[in-house]
N, C-alpha and C positions, 0 to 999 in steps of 0.2 A: 607661586610655584606652578610650573606647567603640569597639567594632569590630563589623563586620557578618559574621555567619557565612556561609560559602559556600552559595549556593542558596536563601537566604531573602530575603524582601522587606526593603528598608531600613526602619528604624524611626524614628519621630519622636514626641516627647512634646510636646503642646501644652497649656499651662496658661492658664486664664482666671480672672482675679481678679473680685472682687465687683462692680465697676462694669461689667465686661464681660458679666456674666450677671444684671444687675439686674432684668430683666423678660423676658417671653417674646420680645419683639422683639429684644432684645440676645442672647438665647440663640439665636434663629434666625440672627442675624448671625454669631455665633461658630460655629454649626454649618456655615454656608456656607463658612467658612474651613477647617474640618476636611474638608469634602467635597472642596474643591479639592486638599488634600494627599493624600487617599485616591485621587483620580483621577490623581495623579502616580505612584501605585504604592507609597505608604508604608503600612505597618502603623502605624496611629495610636493612641496612648494619650492620651486627653484627661484632664486633671486640673482639677477645678473647685473654686472657693471657694463659700461661701454667697452668695446674692444680697446686694447691698450693704445694710447695715443690719440684716440678719436675725440675725447672731450677737449684736449688741448687744441686740436684743430678747430673744433667748433667755437671755442673761446676766441681763437684768433680771427675767425670769420666775423664774430661780433665786433671785435676791436677794430678791424679794418672797415667794416660797414659803417662804424660810427666815427671814423677818422675825418676831421674837417679837411676840405680840399686844400692840398699844399702843405698840410701839417705832418710832422714826423712822429706824432703821438696820437693815440685815440682820444676822442672827446668823451663827454658824458653820454651815457646810453641808458635806455629804459630797462631797468632790471627785470621787469616782467617779460619783455621780449628776449632778454638774455636767457632767462629760464626756459622759454619756449624753444630756443635754439639748442641749448646744451643738453636738454632732456632727451633730444632725439637720438643720442648715442645709445642709450639704454633701450630705447624703443626698437632700434634695428637689431640689437643682440637678442632681445627677448623673442622677437619674431623668428629669427634664425634658429634659436634654441628650440622653440616649439615645433618648427618644421622638421628639424633633425630628429627630435623625439618621435614625432609622428611617423617618420620614415623608418624608425627602429621598432615600430609597433607599439609605442607608448602613447596612449591618448592624452593629448596636452593642448592647451591654448595659452596664448600670451595675454597679459593684462598690463595696461598702462596704469600709472598711479591714480589717475582720475576715474578709471573704470572700476576700480575695486569698490569704493574709493578709499584712498589714503588721505585723510584730512590733516591739514597742517596749518600753522600760523601763516601770516602773509609777509613774513620777512624773506623776500625773494633773494635767492642765492645762499641763504642760511636759515631756511625754514625748519621748524621742529614739528614732529608728528604729534597731533593731538588725539587722533582716533583712527582706527582701522575698522571699517564696517565689513564684517565677514559673511554677511547673508548671501551675497552673490557667489562667493567662493564655496561656501558650504553646499549650496545647491549644485554646483558643478562637481564637487567631490562626490555627491550622491549619484551623479550621472556617470561616475567613473573617470572623470577628467582630472589630470594633474595640472597645477598652475605654474606658469612661468611669469614672474613679476619683473617689470622694469624697475630696478633699484634707483635710489637717489632722487626720487621725485614724488610729488603728491599734488594736491589741489587746495588752493587757498579758499577762505570763506566766500570770496567774490567769484569763484569759479575759474580763476587763472591757474595755469600750471606753475608749480614751485619746484625748486631743487633744494636739497638738504645740506649742501656744502660738503667740505672735505670728509671722507669716510661715510658718505651718505648711504651707500649700498650696504655696508656692514650694519648700519643703524636700521635700515629697512628690513634686513633679514632678521635681526633680533626682535624687532617690533612685531613682525609676522609670527615668529615663533611664540611670542607671548600671547598675541591675540588668538592664535589657533590652538593653544595648549599643546604645542609640539613637544615631543620627547626630547628633542635636542636640536641645536642649530649648528650645522657643520659649515665652517668657513674654509673654502678651498683657495689656496694661494700658491705663490712660488716658493714658499718655505714649508718645511714638513713639521713645524711645531714651534714651541716656545723654548728657547735655550737659556741656560744660566747666564750667558752673556753673548755678545756677538762673536760667532765662530771665526769671522774674518780677522779679529784681533787676538782671540785666544782659541787656538785649535783644540784645546782640551775642554771647551764648553760642552755641556751635556744637555741633551734634550730632556725636558721635564715631562713625566707622564701626566701629572696634574698640577694645577696651580690655582690658588684661591682668587676669587674675584678681586679682592682688595689689592693683592699683590700685582695682578695683571693690570689693574687700574693705575697703580703707581708706575709700573714699568712703561705703560703706554704714555702716560703723561710726562715721563722723563725722557722720552725719545725712542723707545722701542717701537719699531714700525710694523709689527705683526698685526696688531688690532688698533683701531682708532678708539680714543678715549670715550667718545659718546656711546659707542656700541657696548663697551664694557660697563659703563654706568647703567645703561638700560638693562643689560643682562643681570647685573647685580640686584637692581631694583625689583625685577620680576622673577628672579631665580631661574633664568633661562640657562641651561647647561650649554656651553659653547665648546666646540671642538675645532682646533686648528689643524688642517690637513694639507698635504701636498696634492696639487692637481696632476703631478707628473710622476709620482712614485707611489706604489701601493705599500706604504709603511704606516705604522701607528703614529698618530699625532699627539697633541696635547689637549687635555680636557680642562677647561676653565669652569670651576664649580665652587660650591660652598665649601668652606674650610672643614666642615664636619665630614665631608667625603674623602678627605685626605688623611690616610692612616700614618704615613711616614713623612716626616717634614724636617728639613734642615732649618736651623735658626735663620739663616739667610738663604733666600731662594734665587736671587739674581743680582747681577751688577749691570746697571744701566748707565748710559752716558749721553751727553749732548755736546757736540763739538762747537756749534755756532752760538756761543754765549758771549755776553759782554757785561762788564762791571762798571757801574756808574756811581760816582761819589759826589754828593753835594757838600762842598766845603764851607764850614762856618755858617750854619743856619742857626737862627735863634732857638735856644733850648727852652721852649715854652709849651704849655698844653695846646694841642691842636696842630702842632707843626707837621706831624705825620699826615694828617688829613689834608693839609694845604699842599703837600707834595704829591701824595698818591691819588687824590681826587682828580686833579687835572690830567694825570697820566691815564686814569681809568676812563675819563670822558673822551680821551683821544684814542682809546682802543688799545693802549699799551698793556701787555700782560707782564706784570712784575712778578718775579719769583722770590729769590732769597733777599731778605732785608736785615740789615744790621745798623743799629744806632750806636755810635761811639759814646763813651762817657763824656758828659759835658764839662766844660771848664770856662770860667769867666762869662757864663751866660750863653755860650755858643757850643754847638756840637756838629759832628759830621754825620751824614746819612748815606749809607751805601746800600745799593740794591743791584740785582742782576736781572737781565732780560735777554731776549733773543737779539742776536747781532743785527738782524734785519730791521729791528725796531729802534735803533739808535737815533736816526734822524727824526722820527716822529716824537720820541721821548724828549729829545733836546728842544724841539720846537715848542712842545707843551710847557716845558720848564722855563724856557726863555720868556714865554708869554706871561708867566706868573712870577717873574723875578722880583718885582716890587712887593708882591703880596707875601712871597716866601721869605725873601731877604737873604738868599744865599750869596756867597762871595765868588765861588768858582765851581765849575763842573769839570771833573776829571774822569775821562773815559778810558777804560782798558778793554780793547776788543780782541785780546789774545788769550782769552781764558776758555775753559771747558768745565762742564759739570759732570761729576761722577757720583753715583749713588749706590748704596747697598739697600736691598729691599727684602723684607721677610716678615711674615706674621709671627714667626717664632721669637722675634725681638720683644714682643709683649711680655713674655715670661722668662727671658734670659737677659741678664745684665752683661755689660762689658763689650757690646758690639761696637760702640763708638770708639772705645779705647783700642780695641783690636784693629779697627780701621785706621785710626790715626798712627798707631805704631807701625803698621805695615807700610803706610805711605812714607813715614819718617825714615824707615830703614832703607828705602830706595831713594831718599833725597828729594821727595816731592813735597813742596811747601804748600800749605793750605791757606787760601786767602779769605774765604767765607765759609761758614758752617751753618746748616739748618737741619732740624730734625722733626720727625713726626712719630706717631706711635709705631709705625712699621717701616720707617725709612730714615737714613742718614745721608745727607748730600753735602758735598764739598765743591768749592770752586777752586780750580788749580790752573797753572799755566798750561795752555793747550799742547805745547810740545811734549808734555809728560803724560798725555791722556792714555795712550796705549800701554805705557809702562804701568800706570796706576790701575787700569782695568785688569791686567795680568796679575799684578801683585795682590789685589784684593780677591780675585778669583781663587788664587792659591791659598791666601791667608784663611779664607773661610771654607776651604776644602770642597769647593763646588764641583770639582771633577769627579768626586766620589758619590756613589748612591747614598741616600740618607739611611741612617741606622734604623733597624726595625724597633 
């Protein structure tokens, strides 16, 4: 749990994503928000992403630099140099933010990951933070300076620059909040909070005042784009209170916190969905001990992330095995399974890439029965057929035809009364 040491100023981490720092005007807007918090008496640590679109440009530079002469596709490249290039986007933003704050009268300086230092593993492009040494930052706080941190980056044991992969700046911000004992970590983005579902599909979607870590983790893993899964995992582990806020509107956001902080709670907190799913069925595999391991082992080694799994009732010593995965992983999964056909013994692979996943999520499901039944009845009433079902303690997910996705989301949102405030 983040705690404040006696006699020191309270601490706050503020993270601004790419759209929030997309140009100098937006950097000034973000800096004004920082200045307001400084004037409230906080020691502020700002974590910034690269300007919107800049990381993609840098990645493309790497690809083009490593393209063999005359080839129409990039060749292999040194992942350590890849990290050195793509980390530059955050370096630019952090320097510009520090300059803007200084111009506004807020004493600030920028920090690259290696300067702090943010120590990571050596998995270039997907490193994980192992330690943040705060001695240098603490000294500068004592001198009245506020920190602007380049997110998404750190330093490997051999001294090379690393990047943290997708959602790396969110992860950086939460890690600093934990390391510094911050009161809160505010994530500024282009949405103003966490909603009961996507307002673009259901206009009656309601912004949540608070949501539990576990619920946010499920929603993030199921396709909600507000926060990345790794940052929520880290916040839950270290009890860092996260607040999702808009960079462009001065309106209340959503607090991600421990469930004990939530006084009023619906049984279901949100409806999540993922459009780009696929269903794969291995037809007639031997119904014997170890068959699941022989299927999912090769998939895991190939980096395929499998989600829902169903094994049909066996007959005549054979069974069918069905699972879901991201649509963009079909080719990789098929290649892995084709390579193990003799060992697995399957007869055919049937792929359906016209499915979507819809999930209901809520910690209230632990103490309330009937959620799955209500979900299935609501979908049946609207003629939505369920292909695969999976459940956890606070989640029920179904795979359906993609053409019924929006209908299913609206039906479930209404069935669970999510447009209404929770009862006291």
